[in-house]
C-alpha positions in Angstrom: 57.2 114.9 74.4 56.8 118.5 73.4 59.1 120.3 70.9 60.5 122.4 73.8 61.2 119.4 76.0 62.9 117.6 73.0 65.1 120.7 72.4 66.1 120.9 76.1 66.9 117.1 76.1 69.1 117.5 73.0 70.8 120.5 74.5 71.5 118.5 77.7 72.9 115.6 75.7 75.1 118.1 73.8 76.4 119.5 77.1 77.2 116.0 78.4 79.1 115.3 75.1 81.1 118.5 75.6 81.9 117.6 79.2 82.9 114.1 78.3 85.2 115.2 75.4 86.7 118.4 76.9 90.1 117.0 77.9 90.6 115.0 74.7 89.3 117.9 72.5 91.5 120.5 74.3 94.7 118.5 74.1 94.3 117.2 70.6 93.1 120.7 69.4 96.2 122.3 71.0 98.4 119.7 69.2 96.7 120.3 65.8 96.8 124.1 66.1 100.4 123.9 67.3 101.3 121.8 64.3 99.9 124.5 62.1 101.4 127.4 64.0 105.0 126.1 64.2 105.8 126.0 60.4 104.1 129.3 59.9 106.2 131.0 62.6 109.5 130.0 60.9 108.6 131.9 57.7 110.8 135.0 57.5 109.0 138.3 57.9 110.4 139.5 54.6 108.6 136.8 52.7 105.3 136.7 54.7 103.0 139.6 53.9 100.7 139.0 56.9 101.2 137.9 60.5 101.5 134.2 61.3 98.4 134.0 63.4 96.3 135.4 60.5 97.7 132.7 58.2 96.7 130.0 60.7 93.3 131.6 61.2 92.6 131.7 57.4 93.6 128.0 57.1 91.5 127.0 60.0 88.6 129.1 58.9 88.5 127.7 55.4 88.8 124.1 56.8 85.9 124.7 59.2 83.7 126.3 56.6 84.3 123.4 54.1 83.6 120.8 56.8 80.5 122.8 57.8 79.2 122.3 54.3 79.8 118.6 54.6 77.9 118.6 57.9 74.9 120.2 56.2 74.6 117.1 54.1 75.8 114.6 56.7 73.4 115.3 59.6 69.7 116.2 59.8 69.4 117.8 63.3 69.2 121.5 62.9 70.3 122.2 66.5 73.7 120.6 65.9 74.1 122.5 62.7 73.2 125.8 64.3 75.6 125.2 67.2 78.4 124.4 64.8 77.9 127.5 62.7 77.3 129.7 65.7 80.5 128.5 67.3 82.5 129.1 64.1 81.1 132.7 63.8 81.7 133.5 67.5 85.3 132.2 67.5 86.1 134.2 64.3 84.6 137.3 65.8 86.6 136.9 69.0 89.7 136.6 66.9 88.9 139.7 64.7 87.4 142.1 67.3 89.3 141.3 70.5 92.8 140.6 71.5 92.0 137.0 72.5 93.8 135.5 69.5 94.6 132.3 71.5 91.1 131.2 70.5 92.7 129.7 67.4 94.3 127.1 69.6 90.8 125.7 70.4 89.0 126.3 67.1 89.8 122.9 65.7 88.0 121.4 68.8 84.7 121.8 67.0 86.1 119.8 64.1 87.2 117.0 66.4 83.8 116.9 68.2 81.7 116.7 65.1 84.1 114.1 63.5 83.8 111.8 66.5 80.0 112.2 66.7 79.0 112.0 63.1 81.7 110.4 60.9 81.0 106.8 60.2 84.7 106.1 59.7 85.2 106.8 63.4 82.4 104.4 64.4 84.5 102.5 67.1 85.7 105.8 68.7 82.2 107.2 68.5 80.8 104.0 70.2 83.4 104.2 72.9 82.6 107.8 73.8 78.9 107.3 73.4 78.8 104.4 75.8 81.2 106.2 78.2 79.6 109.7 77.7 78.0 110.0 81.2 81.0 108.4 82.9 83.5 110.9 81.3 81.1 113.8 81.9 80.8 113.1 85.6 84.4 112.1 86.0 85.6 115.3 84.4 83.1 117.3 86.4 84.4 115.6 89.6 88.1 116.2 88.7 87.3 119.9 87.8 85.6 120.4 91.1 88.5 118.9 93.0 91.0 121.0 91.1 88.9 124.1 91.6 88.7 123.4 95.3 92.5 123.2 95.4 92.9 126.6 93.7 90.2 128.0 96.1 92.2 126.8 99.0 95.3 128.5 97.5 93.4 131.8 97.2 92.1 131.5 100.8 95.5 130.4 102.1 95.8 133.3 104.6 92.4 132.7 106.2 93.0 129.0 106.3 96.3 129.5 108.1 94.5 131.7 110.7 91.9 128.9 111.3 94.7 126.3 111.6 96.5 128.5 114.1 93.3 128.8 116.2 92.8 125.1 116.0 96.5 124.5 117.0 96.0 126.8 120.1 92.9 124.9 121.0 94.6 121.5 120.7 97.6 122.8 122.7 95.2 123.9 125.5 93.9 120.4 125.8 97.4 118.9 126.1 98.1 117.8 122.5 101.8 118.5 121.5 102.8 120.2 118.3 104.2 116.9 116.8 101.0 115.1 117.5 99.1 118.0 115.9 101.2 117.7 112.7 100.6 113.9 112.7 96.8 114.5 113.0 96.7 117.0 110.2 98.9 114.9 107.9 96.8 111.8 108.6 93.6 113.7 108.0 94.9 115.0 104.6 96.1 111.5 103.6 92.7 110.0 104.5 90.8 112.7 102.6 93.0 112.8 99.5 94.0 109.1 99.1 91.0 107.3 100.6 87.8 109.3 100.7 88.1 111.2 97.4 89.3 108.1 95.4 86.4 106.0 96.8 83.9 108.7 95.7 85.6 108.9 92.3 85.3 105.1 91.9 81.6 105.2 92.3 81.3 106.9 88.9 81.7 103.5 87.4 78.2 102.8 88.6 77.0 105.6 86.3 78.5 103.8 83.3 76.9 100.5 84.3 73.5 102.3 84.7 73.8 104.2 81.4 74.4 101.0 79.4 72.1 98.8 81.4 74.8 96.3 82.1 73.8 93.3 84.3 76.4 91.2 86.1 75.7 87.5 86.6 75.6 86.3 90.2 78.7 84.1 89.5 80.7 87.1 88.2 82.2 90.1 89.9 83.6 93.6 89.0 85.9 93.7 92.0 89.1 94.1 89.9 87.6 97.0 88.0 86.6 98.8 91.2 89.9 98.1 92.9 92.1 99.1 89.9 90.0 102.2 89.4 90.6 103.0 93.1 94.4 102.7 92.5 94.3 104.9 89.4 92.2 107.4 91.2 94.7 107.6 94.0 97.4 108.3 91.4 95.3 110.9 89.6 94.5 112.7 92.8 98.2 112.6 93.9 99.2 114.0 90.5 96.6 116.8 90.7 97.8 117.7 94.2 101.5 117.6 93.1 100.6 120.1 90.3 98.8 122.3 92.9 102.0 122.3 95.1 104.2 123.4 92.1 102.1 125.8 90.2 103.7 127.1 86.9 102.6 128.6 83.6 102.2 125.1 82.2 100.1 123.7 85.0 96.9 124.0 82.9 98.4 121.9 80.2 99.6 119.3 82.7 96.1 119.1 84.2 94.6 118.7 80.7 97.0 115.9 80.0 96.2 114.2 83.3 92.4 114.4 82.5 93.1 113.1 79.0 95.0 110.2 80.7 91.8 109.2 82.4 90.4 108.4 79.0 93.3 106.1 78.1 93.2 104.5 81.6 89.4 103.9 81.3 89.6 101.7 78.2 90.7 98.4 80.0 87.9 98.9 82.5 85.5 99.6 79.6 86.4 96.3 78.0 86.3 94.4 81.3 82.9 95.7 82.3 81.4 95.2 78.8 82.5 91.5 79.0 80.5 91.1 82.2 83.4 91.0 84.6 85.3 87.9 85.7 84.0 84.8 87.4 84.5 84.8 91.1 86.6 81.6 91.0 89.0 83.2 88.4 89.1 86.4 90.4 90.1 84.6 93.6 92.7 82.7 91.6 94.1 85.9 90.1 94.4 87.7 93.4 96.0 84.7 95.1 98.6 84.6 92.3 99.2 88.3 92.7 99.7 87.9 96.5 102.2 85.0 95.9 104.0 87.2 93.4 104.2 90.1 95.8 105.5 87.8 98.6 108.1 86.3 96.1 109.3 89.8 95.1 109.5 90.9 98.7 111.6 87.9 99.6 113.7 88.3 96.5 114.5 91.8 97.7 115.5 90.6 101.2 117.3 87.3 100.6 118.1 87.5 96.9 120.9 84.9 96.5 119.6 82.4 99.0 116.1 82.4 97.5 117.3 82.0 93.9 119.6 79.2 95.0 116.7 77.3 96.8 114.3 77.8 93.9 116.9 76.7 91.3 117.3 73.4 93.0 113.7 72.7 93.9 111.3 74.3 91.4 112.2 72.3 88.3 112.1 69.1 90.4 108.8 69.9 92.2 106.8 71.2 89.1 106.2 67.6 87.8 104.9 66.6 91.2 102.8 69.7 92.1 101.3 70.1 88.6 101.8 66.8 86.9 100.2 64.8 89.7 97.3 67.1 90.4 95.1 64.5 88.7 95.5 62.4 91.9 93.5 65.0 93.8 90.4 64.7 91.6 87.4 63.4 93.6 86.5 60.0 92.0 83.2 58.2 92.0 83.0 54.5 92.5 84.5 52.7 89.6 86.0 55.9 88.1 89.7 55.9 87.1 92.2 58.7 87.7 92.4 60.8 84.5 95.7 60.3 82.6 97.8 63.3 81.4 97.4 64.1 77.8 100.2 65.1 75.3 99.1 68.7 75.9 99.8 68.3 79.6 103.2 66.7 79.0 104.2 69.5 76.6 103.1 72.1 79.1 105.1 70.5 81.9 108.2 70.2 79.7 108.1 73.9 78.7 107.2 75.0 82.2 110.2 73.2 83.6 112.5 74.6 80.9 111.3 78.2 81.3 111.3 78.1 85.1 114.9 76.7 85.2 116.2 79.2 82.6 114.5 82.0 84.5 116.2 81.1 87.7 119.5 80.7 85.9 119.2 84.2 84.3 118.2 85.6 87.7 121.3 84.0 89.3 123.6 85.3 86.6 122.1 88.9 86.8 122.4 88.8 90.6 126.0 87.5 90.5 127.0 90.1 87.9 125.5 93.0 89.8 126.7 91.9 93.3 129.9 93.3 94.7 131.6 92.6 98.1 132.2 95.5 100.5 133.6 96.0 103.9 131.2 97.6 106.3 131.7 97.8 110.1 134.6 95.3 109.9 132.3 92.9 108.1 132.3 91.7 104.4 128.8 92.3 103.0 127.4 91.7 99.5 125.7 94.7 97.8 123.8 94.7 94.6 125.3 97.7 92.7 122.6 97.8 90.0 119.9 97.8 92.6 121.5 100.7 94.4 121.7 102.7 91.2 118.0 102.0 90.3 116.8 102.7 93.9 118.7 106.1 93.9 117.2 107.0 90.5 113.7 106.2 91.5 114.1 107.8 95.0 115.3 111.0 93.3 111.8 111.7 92.2 110.7 111.8 95.8 113.7 112.9 97.9 111.5 113.3 101.0 110.5 109.6 101.1 111.8 107.9 104.3 111.6 104.3 103.0 113.2 102.8 99.9 111.0 99.7 99.9 109.0 100.7 96.8 112.1 101.4 94.6 113.7 98.1 95.8 110.5 96.3 95.1 110.3 97.8 91.6 113.9 96.7 90.9 113.1 93.1 91.9 110.0 93.2 89.7 112.0 94.6 86.7 114.7 92.0 87.2 112.1 89.1 87.3 110.3 90.4 84.1 113.6 90.7 82.2 114.7 87.3 83.3 111.4 85.7 82.3 111.6 87.5 78.9 115.1 86.3 78.2 114.4 82.8 79.5 111.4 82.4 77.2 113.6 83.3 74.2 116.4 81.0 75.3 113.9 78.2 76.0 112.4 78.4 72.5 115.9 78.3 71.0 116.9 75.2 73.2 113.6 73.4 72.4 114.1 74.0 68.7 117.7 72.8 68.7 116.8 69.7 70.8 113.9 68.9 68.4 116.1 69.2 65.4 118.7 66.9 66.8 116.8 64.3 68.9 113.6 64.0 66.8 115.5 63.4 63.6 114.4 59.9 62.5 117.9 59.2 61.1 119.4 59.6 64.6 117.3 56.7 66.0 116.7 58.2 69.4 112.9 57.9 69.1 110.7 55.4 67.4 107.2 56.1 66.1 104.5 54.2 67.9 101.4 53.1 66.0 98.1 53.8 67.7 
């Protein structure tokens, strides 16, 4: 490889690094610079001899020069050194010669980039970004293109409205009513924004797999990673579109934060993919459990008191049969005996019964405390007051939503999580008290058996 090709390759890698780190750098740089600017601005003018922005620029300039001297000893690549010093000189000149003094908000970005790339103390962070470099670069490029297209649509709003009017007249001529036209347009937008674009965004995962030469065994799958990435992409696209609909002076900061959020959301997928995914059997088990949980929460929302009453009676009784007798379903060879439950299995069943019973008791108590009786249409009905409060609070974020299923579902989920958490604490306390009393040799309730 020639020197020119090597330089071009290094420059291309540098550009990829910049693209990958832009959201993180911008946000953290703004926070660092803001931290410096705030205390300086509260200095009284009578005490300060120079303007606050000049004080901040002097502090940043000295810090960057000192770190630049460290870089000269830390790295050998001349290209990276030249880019650092050139960036420092250019930003200082912009600050001195032009009125674009806001450049000080981004100056610390160079410091962050070089710290992440070359400091050994940040090895784990460096490894994370190095492995995910291409993924972040293409993801940020994709999101930037999507956001730019939204702003382009905003600029061309008049022309687009004219085209839509022409389309509406054409559809009207062929017998399609205005309500049907609205339904077609809304459906098309939903399909594009919440299906096609997220699916395209999900495919960027393949770039990460290719960059790191990750091979997935035939008995493993990355279905969860792709599916959860699709859901997060739907949320990201929805948030970007919401920002576009409510443009303000802080929209750029919100967009930067959302792009930075992609970095945080990527970490679980990063770990999952690096571990080679999940076995297909475990994946199926996990999704079946999720489906059962969703069905349970949906039923809990619809028939809360009846479902809790049924489960309180039957679950603790049926657990020893469903789980404790599962050994009877093991296929046996000729002469082979049914495996006997171990002490670990007995302990597991005991704790599972205790936690499930206490969870249902807590659910019952919470449901009873929050339920009030009301007269509606000459009938006495039971209403969960807490649920109505939570549903109204969640629905207030989207007042145009026609269905309250999601807020009600979320309330049921929160109530179950709280009940499980409380029941686990109570169960540990009960088990500890029972062990202290009944396992005390002086009480004589149990006798040690010699093996």
